[in-house]
N, C-alpha and C positions, 0 to 999 in steps of 0.2 A: 721315865717313859713321859713324853709331854702330852699336854693336853690335846693337841690335834690328834695325836694317834690313838688316845683314849677316845676321843668323841667318834673316831672312825671306827674302832672295833666294839666299843661297848654295844650299839645296836646288834652287832653281829651275834653276841654272846647271848643276847635274851632270845633271839631269833634261833641260833643253832641248839640251845637246851631242849626245848620241847620236841623240835623234829628231828633232832640228830642223837638223841642220848644213847643209842646204841654204836656209836662210832667215835673214835678218839679225834680224828682229824689231825694226827701228828704221826709221825714214824721216827723213831730212834736207828740211826744209821752209823752206830759206832762213835765216832768221834763228833757227829752232827745230830740235831734234832730239826726236821722238816716239820713245819706248820702249814696246813693247806685248808682250803674251803672253797665252796661253789654255791652261791646263793643267788636268788632273783635281785635285781638292782633296785626293787621298790621297797626294799628293807631299809636303804640308806636314806639318811636325812637329805634332802635336795641340796643343802649347802655343801654337806660332805661330798656327795656325788659330783657337784660342779667343781669343787675345789682339786678332785682328783681326775676329771675329766671322764666321767663314768656317766654314761646315758642312764637315766632312772625311767623305769618302764616295767610294767607287770610282763612284758615280752622280753625283757633282756634278763640274762645272768652276768655274774662277775665270778672271777676266781681269783682268789689272793694266796699268797707262798711267800713263807719267810723260811731262812735258813739260821740256823743258831750253832755256833760252835760250843761244844761243851766246855765249861771252865769250873773252876773250884766252887764258885757260888752257884747256886741253884737256877738261876736266870739263864745263864750261857752268854755268848757275845753274837750278836747279829753278825753275818759277813755276807759279802756279795757273793753272787753265783751267776754262772751262766745256766739260765733256765729255759728249756723250750718244752712247750705243752701243746698238745693235741687233744681234740675230744670228738668222740664218733657217737652218733645216737644208734639206736636198735637197728635202724634202717640201712646202717653203714653210711650215713652222710656225715660227712666231716664238718668241724667248725674251725676255721681259721682263728688261731691265737696268736698273740704276739705280747707275751708280758713285758711290761714296762715298769723300771726300777722307780720306788717311791723311797726317798731319804729324808728322814726327820729326827734331827740329834742323832742318836745312838741306833736308832731303829732303821731298819731295811726291810722292805717287803716289795713284792712284784704283783702287779694286777693287771687285769684287762676284763672287758666286757664282751658280751657276745650275745646274739639271737637266741631265745628259746620258745617252745610250744607249749601248750598245756600237757602235762603227764610226760614229757620228754625225759627219757632217761639218757643221760650222756656218760659215755666210758672215757674218764681222763687219764692221759699218761703223761708224767712229767720226767724229762731227762735233767738231770741237775749236776753241774760240776762247779762245787765251791772253789772260790777264789783261794790261789795258793795252796791247792789239794790237787794231787794227781789221781784222785778217786771222781769216777762217776757213778751216779745212782738214778735208778729207775724207781718211780712211785706210780702206782695205778690206784684210781679210785672211782667209784659210781656215784652220781646224784640224780637223782630224779626231781624235777621241777613242775611246780604246779602256778598256773596263771590266774586262776579264779579267785 
C-alpha cells in the first residue's frame, strides 16, 4: 500500500472507530469483499481533500467504496468495478452521486462528495458489477451526519 493511500485512509480509521464501532463497513459477497463508508469531508486533511478533488466542509460528506477479489492471501486484490450509487434522506430527497475511480499503485477505490445537513440521515444504495464478472451486487447502508 503506498503512502498516499495510507495518508488518505488513516484519518478515516481514527474517525470511524469511535463513531461507527457497531458497524463493519464491509460486506462479503462470495468471491468479493466490498468496503464502503460515508463521512463528513471535514475529517480529511486539506491537502488530501484537494488532491482528490473533494470539497472540505462541515456541510459536505463523502463516500468511498473499494472492491476486492478474494485471493489466497488475506488482503485480496483490488478490482475495477462499475458502481452506481444513490442516497436518499428521510424526507425522500435524493442526492446526486457520481463515483469516480482513484487508482494508486495496486489500490483502486471510488469516491464522491455531496452536500449534507446537521443530523441528516442518508440511506445509500450501491449497485456493483466487478470487472470480468457476470455478477451484480446491491449493498445498502445508512449514515447519519453531524455538522456541529
